[in-house]
N, C-alpha and C positions, 0 to 999 in steps of 0.2 A: 661774761666772756664775749669777746668780739667775734662775730662771724664774718668770714671772708668768702662765704658761698656766693657765687655769682649766678648769672643767667645760663651759662654754658656748662656742659659736662666737662670734667677736668681729668687730667692724667698726672700722676706723680712724676716729677722730674727731679732727679738726684744727680748732683755733680759734687764729688768730694764729700765734705761733711755738710753741704747745703742741700736743702730739698724744699720743694714747693708744689702745690697743686696748680697746674697751668691749664688754661682752656685747651681741650684736646687737639684742636686743629693747629694750635701754635706750639704744642709741647715739643715736637721734634725740632722745630726752629730754635726755641729757647734752649733746649738741650745742647744743640750745636753751638749756639752763641756763647753759652756759659762754658762749654768745654774748650772754647778758644780763648777763654780768660776774660771775657767781657761781662760786666755786671748789668743786670736789669732789675727793675723794681716793680713794674706792673705791666700787664698786657691784656688785650681783649681781642677775641677773634671776630667780633661784630659789634661795633660801637652803637649802631642804630638799634639792634636788638636789646643790648644792655640798657639802653636809655628809653625804651619804648613807652614806659609809663610816665615819663616827664610831662608830656602834653596834658595829662589829666589835671595836674596842679599848675603847670606853666604853659598855657595854650600857645603863647608866643614862640615856644620852642618846637612846635610841631614840624615846621619846615626843616629846621636844622636836624632834628632827629631823623626824619625821612631821608635827608641828603647823606646821612652817615651810614645807611644800611649797606652792608657788605664791605665796610671799611674796618680794617684792623689797626691795632696800635701796639707798639712795644716801647715802653719808657725806659730810658737809660739814665743813670747819673751823668752829669755833663762830661766828665773826663772819659768815662767809658764810651759814651755815645760818640764823642769826637774821634776816639781811637777806632771804634767800629766803622764809622763812615770813612776814615782814612784807609782802613784795611780793605773795605769794599772798593773804594776808588782805585786802589793800587793793586788789585787782585789779578789784573791781566786785561787783555783785550776784551772789548765788549762782546758778549755772547760766546766767549770762548769756553 
C-alpha cells in the first residue's frame, strides 16, 4: 500500500464527496480553494522541512533545500490554476 504520510501534521479537508489529508497550516486555505470550485493536487506547508533529508544523499542540494525553508506550495492542474490566478487578479482593489 502506498503511504502518503508527509513531514507535517495533517487535517482532514472534505468538500462534497472529495476528501484528503492536508498539511494543517494549509488545510483552511485548501478548504476555501476547493469550496470555490478550484482543483488542487498537492501542497506543502514548508518545502525546506519536507526535503531536509535530501542533502544526505544529494549534497549539492543543501543550498537549495535551505533556501526553501518557510516556503509553501499549492499545485493546481493547469486549467484550475489559471482560473484561480484570474479570480485572484480580478477580486478587487489591492489590499481591499
